[in-house]
VOPADO-684925 format. One line per field, with one value per residue: z, y, x of N, C-alpha, C in turn. Coordinates in Angstrom, 3 decimals, decimal comma, always signed. Last residue first. Layout:
n.z: [Z_...]
n.y: [Y_...]
n.x: [X_...]
ca.z: [Z_...]
ca.y: [Y_...]
ca.x: [X_...]
c.z: [Z_...]
c.y: [Y_...]
c.x: [X_...]
This chain:
n.z: [-3,921_-3,219_-5,062_-4,051_-2,564_-2,697_-4,894_-4,736_-4,962_-7,666_-8,720_-7,929_-9,589_-12,100_-11,797_-11,687_-14,295_-15,686_-14,727_-15,633_-18,565_-18,889_-20,448_-20,585_-19,408_-16,505_-14,826_-13,641_-14,717_-13,326_-10,051_-8,024_-7,255_-10,472_-12,550_-15,280_-17,038_-19,404_-21,210_-22,664_-22,258_-20,170_-19,470_-16,946_-16,989_-17,461_-14,912_-13,330_-14,355_-13,551_-10,790_-10,461_-11,181_-8,982_-7,100_-8,025_-7,706_-5,208_-5,493_-6,708_-5,588_-6,107_-4,313_-1,889_-2,090_-2,241_-1,520_-1,797_-1,260_-3,643_-6,517_-8,294_-7,648_-8,213_-11,006_-11,511_-10,546_-12,251_-15,125_-15,956_-16,124_-17,405_-17,848_-18,819_-17,236_-17,504_-17,899_-15,755_-13,428_-13,286_-12,895_-10,433_-8,713_-8,940_-7,773_-5,181_-4,289_-4,311_-2,444_+0,124_+0,578_-2,164_-3,583_-5,902_-7,003_-7,753_-9,763_-11,669_-12,231_-13,361_-15,677_-17,856_-19,963_-21,589_-24,167_-23,776_-23,890_-23,760_-24,220_-25,824_-24,288_-21,809_-20,842_-18,271_-17,358_-17,242_-19,082_-21,365_-21,720_-22,878_-25,489_-26,336_-26,250_-28,216_-30,468_-30,289_-30,645_-33,307_-34,485_-33,798_-35,250_-37,844_-37,814_-37,755_-39,261_-38,591_-36,038_-35,108_-36,181_-35,577_-32,788_-32,176_-33,061_-31,414_-28,721_-27,826_-24,780_-21,636_-19,997_-19,908_-23,078_-23,731_-23,563_-22,444_-22,940_-21,049_-18,084_-15,143_-11,732_-9,949_-7,024_-5,679_-3,735_-2,047_-1,119_+1,222_+2,183_+2,151_-0,059_-3,320_-5,145_-5,842_-7,576_-10,054_-9,975_-9,918_-12,472_-13,961_-13,282_-14,311_-17,048_-17,559_-17,120_-19,163_-21,445_-21,366_-20,136_-18,703_-16,606_-16,867_-14,768_-13,368_-10,432_-8,514_-5,851_-3,507_-1,223_+2,231_+4,390_+7,417_+8,295_+10,332_+11,747_+11,659_+12,214_+9,959_+8,369_+5,135_+3,954_+2,356_+1,186_+1,024_+0,160_+0,648_-0,878_+0,000]
n.y: [+24,108_+23,824_+23,571_+21,780_+21,259_+18,530_+16,367_+13,718_+13,390_+13,839_+11,496_+9,759_+10,660_+9,966_+7,198_+6,517_+7,158_+5,275_+2,874_+2,939_+5,060_+7,688_+9,023_+12,568_+14,359_+15,415_+17,687_+19,709_+22,185_+23,204_+22,324_+21,319_+18,870_+17,530_+16,772_+15,105_+14,590_+12,623_+15,668_+18,874_+21,344_+23,652_+26,006_+26,891_+28,133_+26,086_+24,896_+26,910_+26,962_+24,401_+24,679_+26,593_+25,142_+23,470_+25,425_+26,309_+24,006_+23,129_+23,380_+23,542_+22,429_+19,780_+19,268_+19,580_+17,588_+15,188_+14,391_+10,985_+8,311_+7,019_+7,186_+5,911_+7,150_+9,771_+9,717_+9,389_+11,803_+13,670_+13,020_+12,589_+9,927_+7,489_+4,448_+2,426_+0,970_+1,996_+4,723_+5,372_+3,885_+4,024_+6,792_+6,951_+5,477_+6,866_+9,323_+8,452_+7,631_+10,145_+11,707_+11,417_+13,301_+15,404_+17,694_+17,134_+15,197_+16,781_+18,321_+16,347_+15,718_+18,146_+18,273_+16,647_+15,832_+12,586_+11,106_+8,306_+5,613_+2,976_+0,354_+0,215_+0,890_-0,158_-1,462_-2,823_-3,007_-3,996_-3,016_-4,188_-2,862_-0,474_-1,370_-2,226_+0,171_+1,628_+0,214_+0,804_+3,563_+3,710_+2,444_+4,196_+6,470_+5,502_+5,118_+7,581_+10,199_+12,522_+13,098_+15,098_+14,526_+11,860_+11,983_+13,430_+11,650_+9,461_+10,457_+13,436_+15,027_+16,617_+18,299_+20,609_+20,697_+21,100_+22,681_+21,287_+18,635_+18,108_+19,639_+18,747_+18,892_+16,863_+15,338_+14,825_+12,563_+12,457_+9,945_+8,605_+7,099_+4,126_+4,147_+2,672_+0,846_+1,620_+3,720_+2,428_+1,542_+3,995_+4,895_+3,095_+3,864_+6,490_+5,994_+4,764_+7,002_+8,621_+7,296_+7,792_+10,382_+11,291_+12,690_+13,992_+15,308_+16,104_+15,717_+16,610_+15,430_+15,994_+13,998_+14,952_+16,105_+16,730_+19,795_+21,536_+24,849_+27,455_+27,768_+26,930_+24,526_+23,650_+20,247_+17,298_+14,441_+10,904_+8,276_+5,100_+2,203_-1,190]
n.x: [-6,230_-2,875_+0,108_+2,981_+5,195_+5,731_+5,639_+5,342_+2,680_+2,366_+3,328_+1,312_-0,739_+0,300_+0,454_-2,232_-2,938_-1,425_-2,516_-5,214_-5,509_-7,982_-10,247_-9,347_-6,487_-4,868_-2,632_-0,939_-1,238_-3,357_-3,991_-5,551_-4,497_-5,091_-7,710_-9,124_-12,004_-13,916_-14,799_-13,937_-12,899_-11,286_-10,013_-10,195_-12,663_-14,441_-14,368_-15,436_-18,030_-18,882_-18,784_-20,777_-23,014_-23,218_-23,826_-26,294_-27,918_-28,582_-32,133_-34,608_-36,805_-36,474_-34,397_-35,757_-37,714_-36,148_-33,037_-31,912_-32,050_-32,534_-31,537_-33,203_-35,565_-34,933_-34,881_-37,603_-38,614_-37,215_-35,358_-32,863_-32,431_-34,067_-32,202_-30,521_-28,864_-26,283_-26,543_-28,450_-27,745_-24,969_-24,651_-25,964_-24,339_-21,895_-22,616_-23,211_-20,718_-19,444_-20,922_-22,622_-24,492_-25,467_-25,655_-24,296_-25,953_-28,107_-26,980_-26,550_-29,224_-30,116_-28,446_-28,555_-31,209_-31,087_-32,514_-34,673_-34,417_-32,201_-31,654_-29,441_-27,305_-26,067_-22,908_-21,359_-17,952_-15,351_-13,658_-14,548_-16,937_-16,147_-15,580_-18,110_-19,518_-18,249_-19,160_-21,862_-21,866_-21,057_-23,262_-25,310_-24,546_-24,907_-27,700_-28,852_-26,916_-25,630_-24,880_-26,696_-29,240_-29,547_-29,430_-31,802_-33,757_-33,162_-33,636_-35,265_-34,144_-35,175_-36,574_-34,963_-33,131_-29,631_-27,404_-25,355_-24,004_-22,085_-21,571_-20,004_-19,003_-16,728_-15,828_-12,740_-11,016_-8,116_-5,945_-5,567_-7,649_-5,794_-2,960_-3,203_-4,053_-6,568_-6,509_-6,680_-9,309_-10,597_-9,903_-11,368_-13,971_-13,960_-13,655_-16,113_-17,668_-16,686_-17,450_-20,174_-21,915_-23,955_-22,840_-19,561_-16,893_-13,803_-12,240_-9,488_-7,811_-5,402_-3,790_-4,123_-1,488_+0,092_+1,543_+3,708_+3,197_+2,450_-0,165_-1,467_+0,769_+1,917_+1,814_+2,908_+1,024_+0,407_+0,647_+1,713_+0,611_+0,858]
ca.z: [-4,077_-2,956_-4,506_-4,961_-2,696_-1,466_-5,047_-4,767_-3,657_-6,709_-8,981_-7,332_-8,141_-11,794_-11,981_-10,506_-13,189_-15,923_-14,500_-14,213_-17,942_-18,906_-19,544_-21,121_-20,041_-17,538_-15,355_-13,099_-15,162_-14,711_-10,963_-8,676_-6,489_-9,111_-12,165_-13,949_-16,939_-18,055_-19,981_-22,710_-23,230_-20,316_-20,867_-17,278_-16,634_-18,538_-16,090_-13,095_-14,502_-14,961_-11,447_-10,068_-12,041_-10,292_-6,942_-8,015_-9,028_-5,837_-4,679_-7,447_-5,369_-6,782_-5,750_-2,194_-1,979_-3,326_-0,957_-2,239_-0,146_-2,704_-5,331_-8,321_-7,550_-6,815_-10,262_-11,908_-9,959_-10,797_-14,532_-15,966_-14,879_-17,661_-17,171_-19,763_-17,313_-17,293_-18,850_-17,144_-13,810_-13,450_-14,067_-11,594_-8,845_-9,405_-9,157_-6,009_-4,421_-5,116_-3,876_-0,426_+1,626_-1,555_-2,308_-5,053_-6,525_-6,744_-8,532_-11,070_-11,677_-12,148_-14,617_-16,646_-19,407_-20,565_-23,838_-23,758_-24,645_-23,595_-23,289_-26,387_-25,172_-22,399_-21,335_-19,293_-17,389_-16,397_-17,728_-20,929_-21,238_-21,482_-24,656_-26,283_-25,427_-26,830_-30,160_-30,224_-29,361_-32,260_-34,655_-33,288_-33,792_-37,404_-37,981_-36,539_-39,331_-39,945_-36,797_-34,796_-36,249_-36,981_-33,524_-31,856_-33,607_-32,863_-29,200_-28,453_-26,205_-22,507_-20,326_-18,727_-22,171_-23,658_-24,274_-21,564_-23,726_-22,449_-18,994_-16,494_-12,733_-10,493_-8,248_-5,697_-5,054_-1,908_-2,235_+0,647_+2,581_+2,325_+1,294_-2,421_-4,694_-5,051_-6,146_-9,676_-10,076_-8,783_-11,298_-14,054_-12,985_-12,877_-16,313_-17,728_-16,263_-17,774_-21,152_-21,070_-20,809_-19,934_-16,303_-17,147_-15,482_-14,060_-11,612_-9,060_-7,270_-3,931_-2,579_+1,104_+3,714_+6,315_+8,355_+9,089_+11,826_+11,217_+13,301_+10,296_+9,141_+6,371_+3,797_+3,513_+1,066_+1,523_-0,796_+1,385_-1,031_+0,000]
ca.y: [+25,119_+23,205_+24,422_+21,919_+22,653_+19,066_+17,822_+14,190_+13,086_+14,828_+12,725_+9,614_+10,801_+11,358_+7,965_+6,286_+7,888_+6,694_+3,164_+3,053_+3,764_+7,156_+7,866_+11,275_+14,334_+14,398_+17,307_+18,360_+21,408_+22,800_+22,803_+22,534_+20,059_+17,326_+17,838_+14,958_+15,454_+12,974_+14,888_+17,501_+21,240_+22,289_+25,610_+26,149_+28,926_+27,046_+24,148_+26,485_+28,133_+24,755_+23,690_+26,910_+26,237_+22,880_+24,648_+27,230_+24,569_+22,549_+23,340_+24,015_+23,864_+20,467_+19,197_+20,417_+18,985_+15,592_+15,223_+12,377_+9,181_+7,196_+7,811_+5,565_+5,685_+9,393_+9,952_+8,350_+10,543_+13,658_+13,007_+13,972_+10,566_+8,930_+5,246_+3,265_+0,536_+0,563_+3,959_+5,795_+4,083_+2,715_+6,141_+7,623_+5,126_+5,483_+9,263_+9,051_+6,637_+9,034_+12,006_+10,499_+13,105_+14,088_+17,655_+18,223_+14,818_+15,735_+18,979_+17,029_+14,701_+17,613_+19,276_+16,100_+16,914_+13,543_+11,649_+9,754_+6,197_+4,422_+0,648_-0,264_+1,912_-0,581_-0,329_-3,236_-2,233_-4,600_-2,487_-4,536_-4,248_-0,475_-0,778_-3,173_-0,948_+2,058_+0,232_-0,592_+3,005_+4,308_+1,889_+2,827_+6,519_+5,911_+3,977_+6,775_+9,031_+12,363_+12,162_+15,159_+15,883_+12,276_+11,263_+13,989_+13,006_+9,351_+9,999_+12,128_+15,012_+15,830_+17,011_+19,749_+21,156_+20,208_+23,235_+22,195_+19,217_+18,053_+19,223_+19,275_+18,812_+18,162_+15,145_+15,787_+12,792_+12,984_+10,765_+9,302_+8,498_+4,759_+4,030_+3,772_+0,717_+0,396_+4,031_+3,109_+0,557_+3,091_+5,605_+3,054_+2,516_+6,261_+6,715_+3,997_+5,827_+9,061_+7,385_+6,443_+10,111_+10,589_+11,408_+14,133_+14,245_+16,598_+14,928_+17,050_+15,158_+16,383_+14,523_+14,040_+16,337_+15,777_+18,953_+20,786_+23,416_+27,131_+28,050_+28,348_+24,909_+24,375_+21,670_+18,172_+15,406_+12,229_+9,357_+6,292_+3,374_+0,000]
ca.x: [-7,280_-4,173_-0,943_+1,859_+4,805_+5,122_+5,605_+6,729_+3,267_+1,877_+4,077_+2,644_-0,874_-0,029_+1,686_-1,397_-3,538_-1,203_-1,095_-4,886_-5,292_-6,630_-10,296_-9,736_-7,802_-4,974_-3,944_-1,095_-0,077_-3,591_-2,958_-6,000_-4,111_-4,590_-6,784_-8,548_-10,834_-13,470_-14,654_-14,411_-13,981_-11,791_-10,070_-8,978_-11,488_-14,194_-13,951_-14,054_-17,170_-18,854_-17,924_-19,401_-22,581_-22,937_-22,590_-25,165_-27,677_-27,399_-30,913_-33,437_-36,625_-37,574_-34,150_-34,595_-38,117_-37,044_-34,102_-31,939_-31,668_-33,651_-30,941_-31,784_-35,495_-35,134_-33,646_-36,656_-39,066_-37,048_-36,694_-33,309_-32,010_-34,022_-33,218_-31,245_-30,267_-26,456_-25,740_-28,594_-29,136_-25,608_-24,071_-26,534_-25,750_-22,002_-22,130_-24,260_-21,787_-18,934_-20,953_-21,621_-23,488_-25,314_-26,366_-23,798_-24,618_-28,297_-27,425_-25,402_-28,333_-30,736_-28,351_-27,936_-30,416_-31,525_-31,203_-34,473_-35,524_-32,338_-32,744_-30,707_-27,854_-27,335_-23,688_-22,322_-19,187_-16,375_-13,512_-13,189_-16,969_-16,602_-14,528_-16,996_-19,962_-18,104_-17,722_-21,427_-22,302_-20,225_-21,918_-25,344_-24,583_-23,569_-26,791_-28,938_-27,795_-26,113_-24,057_-25,268_-28,703_-29,606_-28,399_-30,487_-33,706_-33,030_-32,327_-35,434_-34,478_-34,318_-37,206_-35,072_-34,190_-30,790_-28,556_-26,109_-25,085_-21,690_-22,638_-19,787_-20,066_-17,079_-16,593_-13,845_-11,608_-9,473_-6,420_-4,419_-7,591_-7,104_-3,509_-2,894_-2,668_-6,440_-6,536_-5,448_-8,229_-10,747_-9,400_-9,913_-13,510_-14,170_-12,619_-14,878_-17,863_-16,536_-16,017_-19,692_-20,646_-24,318_-23,476_-20,982_-17,603_-14,982_-12,601_-10,777_-8,010_-6,741_-3,734_-4,302_-2,767_-0,055_+0,349_+3,591_+3,446_+3,800_+0,774_-1,529_-0,403_+2,118_+1,512_+2,947_+2,103_+0,090_+0,886_+1,319_+1,458_+0,000]
c.z: [-3,440_-3,052_-4,320_-4,281_-3,591_-1,576_-3,814_-4,896_-3,584_-5,341_-8,036_-7,560_-7,441_-10,290_-11,684_-10,596_-11,918_-14,781_-14,699_-13,939_-16,472_-18,214_-19,586_-20,081_-20,596_-18,115_-16,397_-13,519_-14,674_-15,243_-12,372_-9,670_-7,132_-8,510_-10,711_-13,687_-15,495_-18,085_-20,334_-21,405_-23,343_-21,300_-21,112_-18,706_-16,975_-18,265_-17,236_-14,292_-14,300_-15,199_-12,930_-10,734_-11,723_-11,256_-8,250_-7,876_-9,050_-7,168_-5,436_-6,676_-6,064_-6,667_-6,527_-3,692_-2,342_-3,276_-2,097_-1,689_-0,515_-1,529_-4,296_-7,069_-7,546_-6,632_-8,817_-11,142_-10,274_-10,173_-13,026_-15,396_-14,882_-16,370_-17,397_-19,147_-18,230_-17,439_-18,709_-18,114_-15,292_-13,928_-14,345_-12,898_-10,105_-9,628_-9,716_-7,480_-5,295_-5,344_-4,755_-1,946_+1,166_-0,472_-1,538_-3,669_-5,573_-6,157_-7,411_-9,777_-11,020_-11,468_-13,313_-15,505_-18,108_-20,452_-22,851_-23,541_-24,658_-24,498_-23,170_-25,496_-25,718_-23,202_-22,027_-19,682_-18,540_-16,371_-16,804_-19,518_-20,743_-20,897_-23,178_-25,367_-25,264_-25,875_-28,701_-29,873_-29,197_-30,893_-33,576_-33,410_-33,203_-35,882_-37,521_-36,608_-38,003_-40,132_-38,244_-35,728_-36,068_-37,151_-35,000_-32,678_-33,386_-33,529_-30,722_-29,040_-26,683_-23,957_-21,242_-19,017_-20,982_-22,714_-24,220_-22,238_-22,839_-23,343_-20,437_-17,373_-14,064_-11,670_-8,731_-7,056_-4,913_-3,301_-1,969_-0,481_+1,981_+2,815_+1,374_-1,064_-3,648_-4,508_-5,273_-8,170_-9,664_-8,784_-10,069_-12,907_-13,000_-12,487_-14,815_-16,955_-16,356_-16,810_-19,711_-20,772_-20,422_-20,697_-17,535_-17,049_-15,947_-14,889_-12,186_-10,337_-7,675_-5,442_-3,012_-0,225_+2,548_+5,712_+7,168_+9,233_+10,457_+11,274_+12,934_+11,376_+9,470_+7,054_+5,144_+3,135_+2,231_+1,322_-0,295_+0,521_-0,227_+0,000]
c.y: [+24,655_+24,294_+23,619_+22,705_+22,855_+20,511_+18,465_+15,699_+13,559_+14,626_+13,827_+10,875_+10,662_+11,564_+9,442_+7,089_+7,724_+7,535_+4,643_+3,416_+3,944_+5,802_+7,145_+10,174_+12,948_+14,448_+16,202_+17,824_+19,964_+21,952_+22,283_+23,101_+21,362_+18,646_+17,623_+16,102_+15,464_+13,803_+13,407_+16,782_+19,827_+22,270_+24,206_+25,605_+28,220_+27,853_+25,089_+25,721_+27,779_+25,948_+24,004_+25,955_+26,653_+23,943_+23,959_+26,482_+25,477_+23,163_+22,644_+23,990_+24,420_+21,977_+19,935_+20,434_+19,918_+17,090_+15,755_+13,095_+10,659_+8,100_+8,050_+6,062_+5,225_+7,874_+9,499_+8,489_+9,406_+12,338_+12,826_+14,129_+12,074_+9,678_+6,746_+4,158_+1,409_+0,063_+2,455_+4,878_+4,421_+2,867_+4,821_+7,103_+5,727_+5,086_+7,854_+9,005_+7,163_+7,960_+10,864_+10,667_+12,181_+14,073_+16,362_+18,194_+15,874_+15,295_+17,962_+17,738_+15,343_+16,604_+18,769_+17,112_+16,377_+14,767_+12,777_+10,041_+7,719_+4,969_+2,145_+0,058_+1,507_+0,563_-0,835_-2,036_-2,694_-3,877_-2,965_-4,033_-4,693_-1,881_-0,851_-2,651_-1,976_+0,940_+0,639_-0,667_+1,553_+3,726_+2,416_+2,163_+5,118_+5,939_+4,306_+5,623_+8,296_+11,184_+11,969_+14,304_+15,890_+13,657_+11,670_+13,308_+13,616_+10,718_+9,996_+11,669_+13,572_+15,881_+16,138_+18,379_+20,191_+20,786_+22,337_+22,782_+20,145_+18,702_+19,262_+18,747_+19,434_+18,013_+16,481_+15,674_+13,750_+13,300_+11,178_+10,238_+9,273_+6,193_+4,685_+3,567_+1,764_+0,213_+2,798_+3,347_+1,180_+2,028_+4,712_+3,820_+2,434_+4,877_+6,529_+4,670_+4,925_+7,896_+7,820_+6,438_+8,731_+10,143_+10,649_+12,753_+14,748_+15,475_+15,462_+16,271_+15,593_+16,220_+14,816_+14,763_+15,365_+15,970_+18,002_+19,785_+22,782_+25,657_+27,713_+28,727_+26,388_+24,706_+22,341_+19,609_+16,374_+13,141_+10,718_+7,498_+4,527_+1,233]
c.x: [-8,569_-5,227_-2,219_+0,729_+3,606_+4,688_+4,979_+6,814_+4,705_+2,502_+3,634_+3,471_+0,477_-0,092_+1,451_-0,106_-2,716_-1,766_-0,799_-3,431_-4,918_-6,551_-8,954_-9,694_-8,070_-6,378_-3,805_-2,457_-0,133_-2,440_-3,211_-5,011_-4,562_-4,141_-6,381_-7,567_-10,371_-12,195_-14,504_-14,122_-14,541_-12,956_-10,557_-9,018_-10,186_-12,928_-13,612_-13,510_-15,705_-17,931_-17,782_-18,414_-21,149_-22,439_-22,210_-23,840_-26,450_-27,039_-29,782_-32,139_-35,391_-37,440_-35,238_-34,315_-36,960_-37,350_-34,966_-33,168_-31,730_-33,322_-32,040_-31,071_-34,039_-35,172_-33,786_-35,356_-38,094_-37,463_-36,573_-34,707_-32,282_-33,695_-32,997_-32,299_-31,125_-27,872_-25,942_-27,841_-29,256_-27,047_-24,796_-25,936_-26,358_-23,453_-22,297_-23,876_-22,919_-19,981_-20,466_-21,603_-22,373_-24,240_-26,128_-24,444_-24,085_-26,961_-27,599_-25,795_-27,113_-29,819_-28,952_-27,841_-29,830_-30,630_-31,458_-32,998_-35,482_-33,434_-33,041_-31,902_-29,219_-27,959_-24,944_-23,182_-20,072_-17,696_-14,627_-12,906_-15,604_-16,604_-14,917_-15,885_-18,849_-18,517_-17,492_-19,944_-21,846_-20,581_-20,972_-23,975_-24,567_-23,502_-25,375_-27,945_-27,778_-27,036_-24,502_-24,419_-27,187_-28,992_-28,376_-29,389_-32,330_-32,952_-32,184_-34,098_-34,632_-34,770_-36,360_-35,673_-34,301_-31,844_-29,785_-27,342_-25,927_-22,732_-22,146_-20,902_-19,652_-18,044_-17,120_-14,543_-12,784_-10,003_-7,858_-4,822_-6,441_-6,947_-4,878_-3,563_-2,293_-5,032_-6,373_-5,383_-6,905_-9,650_-9,493_-9,271_-11,976_-13,667_-12,734_-13,744_-16,636_-16,723_-15,782_-18,197_-20,127_-23,076_-23,938_-21,600_-18,960_-15,582_-13,909_-11,042_-9,415_-6,854_-5,161_-4,098_-2,904_-1,436_+0,339_+2,448_+3,296_+4,126_+2,202_-0,524_-0,369_+0,815_+1,695_+2,623_+1,981_+1,286_+0,418_+1,651_+0,885_+0,889]
């Protein structure tokens, strides 16, 4: 087990051991993001518990989607020119995800959801990592419309219906979006350690690459924590 805490100065001049902070921007409709989460979990298996603090950051690949989502076939024709091209891409993604132990069910998807509600639910969750996994499994694994409040609550029964209905969590999700734009992020998954753009990886990297990034952070005691 690798101990990967680094040292920062306390307010009283003391030295404090602190975990490596890893910000991970994702979207819940992004199959590569679910693959990236699995590969990160594989990388973290070699590290001491608590050595890495993962912060789940919201990013909407399709912020223009209305709250009720859109029809998949209409969207696929617009984006790819034909539904057949989209199905070919989805089939290839299904094969890739299977190598990481994930079963994608594009065949069950009847709506392409807006993910704002899902991101807000994650922001309000006491266990964001578990919420992320539940929502990935609901949409990508079972084809459920996570843009619908009732459907989301079935996937996350601990979520606060009244808070979500009132719009809670929206500003925190918007903060993540602004932070992403500030560092020039245009796609997900995107990993940033210690808030440093220089300590970043884009895409669903292999576990070894993610572990190498985290090990490099442990060797940089002066890295800024944001």
